[in-house]
N, C-alpha and C positions, 0 to 999 in steps of 0.2 A: 205359158212360160216355157222357154227352151231349156235344153239340157245344160247350157252354160250358166243360166241364171238360177236353175232349180237347186234343190238340196242334194242332188245325186253326187255321190262321192267320186272324186277324181283320183283313181288308184294310180294313174300315171304320175301324178304330182307327188303322191306318197313315195313311189319308187324313186323319183328324182331326188327327193329329200334324202332318202337312204343312200343313194348313190353319191350325192354331194358330200355327205359326212364320211362315207367310206373312202372316197378319193382324198379327203382331208387327212384321214388316218394314214393312208398309203404315202401321201406327200410328206408327212412328218417322219415316217420311217425312212423315206428317201433323204430327208435332211440329215440323218445320221451318217450318210455316205458321201455327201457332196462337200466341196471345199468352202461353201458359203458358211457364214457364221451361224452357229447353233449351240445348244446347251452343252452337249457332249458329242464326241466324234468316234467313229469306228477306226480301228487301226488301218482299215482298207479304204478310208475316205479318199476320194479323188474325183476327177471331172467326168468319169465315164457315164454317170447317170444324169448329168446336168442338161444335155439337150432335151431329153424327155421331160425333165422337171420344168424347163423353160417353156415348153409347149403347154404344160398343164397350168402353170402359174397364172396366165392372164385371165382365165375364166373360172377357176375352181371356187374362189370366194365370191365373185359376182353371181355365179349360179346359186350359191348358198343363200346370199342375201335376197336374191330375187324370189327363190322358192319360199323363203321365210316370209316375204311380203304376201305372196299368194296364200300361204297357210294362214296368215293373220286375217286376211280378207274373209276367207271361208269361216274361220273361227268366230270373228266378230258378227258376221251375218246370222249365225245361229246361236249367238251367245244370250245368256240370261243376264239379269241385273247383277252388278258386281264384277263384271268381266275384267275391268282394269285392275282392281285389287287382286283378283286371282292370278292374272297374268304377271303382275309385279312380283308376287311371292313365288310364282312358278319359275321365274328367272333369277330373282335376287337370292333366294335360299341356296340353290345349287352354286351360284357364283361365290357366295361366302364360304360354303363348304369346300369348294374348289380352292379358293385362295388360302384357307387356313388348314385344310386337311389333305387335299390331293396334290397341290402344287409344291409344297415345301421340299419333298425329296428331289424334285428337279433342280431347285436352286442349290440345295446342299451338294448334290453330285457335280453340278457345274462348277461351284466354287472349289470343291475338293479337287476336281480335275485341273483347275487353273492354278492350284497351289496356294489359294488365298486363305484356306482354312485347313486345320488338321484335327479339329475336335470331333467328338461323336455327334450324332444327329440330335440328341436331346439337348445338348449344350447349344448347338446351332439354332434349334427351334426357339429357344428362349430369345435369342437375338433376332430371329425372324419376326416373331410376334411383337417384339419391342421396337420394330422398324429401325434396326441398326443400319445406318447408311454408309458404313465405312468400306463397303465392297463394290465390285464392278457391276453388280446387279442391284436393282431396287428391291428392298424388302419392306413389307411383304409384296407379292406380285401376283398377277393373274395369268401370266404367260399365255398359253394357248386359249385361255378362257376369255380373252379380250372380246371375242365375238359375242359372248353372252352379255358382257357389259354394254357393248354397242347396241345389241338387240333390245336390251332393257330400256336404254335411253330413246332409241328410235321408236319403240312401241309407245312409250309414254308421250312422245311428241305427236304421233299421228292419231292416236285414239280420239282426242277431242275434235279432230278434223275429219273423221271418217264420214259423216254425212256429206260434207263438201266433196270429199274424194269420190264417193259413190256417184254424186251428181256429175262430176267431171268425167268419170269413166263411162257413165251411161250416155252423156251428151255426145261423146266422140266415138261411140261404138258404131263402126261402119260394118254392117252385116253383109252387104253385097260385095263379094270379092270375085270378080269375073275372070281375071287372068293373072299370070305371074307378075306382069308389070305393076298392076294395081297392088298386088300383095307385097311386092318389094318396096313400093313407096311407103306403105304402112309400116313395114317391118324395119326399114332402115332409119326411121326417125330417131329411135334411141341410139343407134350406132353413130349417127351424126353428132348427137349430144355428147357421147363419150369421146369422140375425136376432138370436139371443142375443148373438153376438159384437159385432154392431153397437151394442148398448147396454151392452156391458161392456168388452171388451178394446180395441175401436176408440176408446172414450172414454178409457180409461186410457192408451193408447199411440197418440195420434192421428196422429203423423208417421211416414210410411213412408220409412225412410232408405236401405234397400238396403245397409247397412253391416255386416250379419250380427250383430254383437255387441250392438246396441242397437235391434233392429227387432222387438220382441216382438209388437206387434199384427199385423204382416205375417206373422211366423212362425206365429202361431196360425191365421190364415186359410189360408195356403199349405200348411203342413204338414198341416192337416186335409184339404184337397182332395187332397193327395198320398196320404194314408193311405186316404181314401175311394176313390180310384182303385184302390189295391191291393185293398181289400175287395170292390169291385164288379166287378173285372176278370172273374172267373169266377162271379159270383153270378147264377145262372139266373133267380131271381125278379126281380131288378132289370131284366134285359134283357127279360124277358117283360112286366114292368110298363111299361117305357118304350115298348115296341111298342104296348101297349094304349092309351096316352094320347098317341100320336104327334101326332095332329091337335090335340087339346085343349091339349097343351103348347105347340105353336106359336102357337095363338090366344092363350093366356094370356101368352106371352112378348111378343107384339105389343101386347097390351093394356097390360101393364106398361110397355113402351117408350113408348107414347103418353102414358100417365099421367105418367111421369117427365119426358118432354119438356115437357109442359105445366107441370109444377111447376117444373122448372129454368128454363124461359124466363120465368117470373114470380116468380123467387126473391126479388126485392126486396120483394114483397108477402108471399110465403109465409113468409119468414124471421121475420115478425112474428106469425105464427099458430102458436103452439106445438104445437097438436094436429096440424096439417097437416105440420109439420116432422117429427114423430114418424112419421107415415104415410109420408112420403117416405124417411125413414131406413130403415124396415122394407121398403119396396118395393124398394130397390136390391139387397140380397142375394137377395131372392125372384126378382127379374127375372134376375139372373145365373144362379141355379140353374135356372130354367125354360128359359132359353136353352140351357144345357148339356144338360138333359134332351132338349130338342127336337133339338139337333144329334146327340146320341148315338142317338136313336130314328130319325131320318131317315137318318143314316149307316148304321145297321144294315140298313135296308131297301134303300137305293139305292147304297151305296158298297162293299158287302162282296163285291168281285170283283177279281181280279188284273188288272194291266195293266203294260205295259213302262214307261209314264210313271210310275206309282206306284213301281215298283222303283227307277227312277233317282232320283226325288225323295226316297224314303225314305233312300237312301244319302247324298244331297247336302244335305239341308235343314239339318242341324246345322252344316255348314261354311258354308252361306249365312248362318245366324244369327250365327256368329262374325264374319264379314266385313262384314255389311251396314251396320252403323251407321257404321263408319269410311268406307265408300264414300259413304254419304249425306252425312256432314259435309264430306268433301273435295269431292265433286261439287256439293253445295249452295253452298258458298262460291264455287266457280268459276262456277257458273251464275248466282249472284246478282250477279256483277260484269258480266254480259253485257247486263243491261237487258232481258231477255226479258219478254213478257207472261206473266201468271201461269199460264195454261193451258199455254203452250209450255214454261215453266220446269218445271212440275209433271210433264208428260209426259216431258220430257227426264230429270228426276231419277229417275222410276220406271224408265225404260229403262236408264239408266246403272247404277242400283243393282242391278237384277236381271241385267242384262247383265254387269256387273262380277263379281258373285258367280258367274255361270255360267262366265265365262272363267277366273277363278282356280281354280274347282273342276275344270272339265273339262280344262284344259290344263296345270295344275300339280299340284294336290292329288291328283286321281284317278290321274294317270299317274306321279307320282314317289313311289315306295314309302315313303321315309322321311318325306315330308310328310303322309301319310295320318293317322297317329296324332296328329300335332300339331294337327289340326283335327277330331279325334274320328271319323275315318273308319276303318272296320275294314280291316286289311291283308288282301289276297286271299291265300288259301292255295293 
């Protein structure tokens, strides 16, 4: 049995899961400062951070869903009886806690900022749990926790099919990767799939709603990344191929990033050139996939080692994810009223967000036994 198929822990994948959630937290901090629609806005909001956000946006969620698929494969392969039931509650309980306890302040401050309400929070909360739909936002809502809802559904869909998925992964595992050309032929197959989606399902279902029941374009993309993660988790050929093209994948990802940045920054002209628009549309999913390949390959080389920090963050990061956006919204509104310069406000928001997540996790969630499952943290045995 080789290292890819054995029970050896892949610390690089643990690190990439932590990094994916960490980037998501930073992205939501960034949403406080850009001109795109979000729950609340900084007085300094403007377009200055948008080029960087646009480069992060194509691959941050695909990476998270792919790593989630990888993690599920490893978990299922070593699971005992009752795994489906345990995984259901591991996701469902934090989702419900999030919807009814964590997220409401976000909706309250958003509606308060929009001038749609003027009542205190407790009065608003009664309307929130009563599903009062007179406002511009749906109540109750899961906001940033839509990922948990999607993961819950995706997991329940694939668990009965895991024996078949294992067989497919094993049947197509090409161990011998002799050169970069062979490696790229293997690695670019998912990229071609996502380019196909760009000109089919993304056009048929252009709006990403995060509402679960009507988000078909997003489901096609994210579920595909999730299943690909399951298929590739122990696919020795894939990991050997990614190692073979480690440097070239990074160069290609940077090249795509530069090309897309130039196209996006001149979009008023590009949008009138139909051929160039098609190129830009195809480049976006290819860029996302090459970034993911580069991250997986560099992680495999440099991050596959244990550490006390990783052990701590692996246990804590899901609770950080559940808490972070509510902290951003509350702290952002408070900091915005202080009239701070943009750099001071941004640094303060980063420190408050991560500090707040740490304090809640370290001094409450981690130490109070009954709180741990409420935030997706395993109970110590």
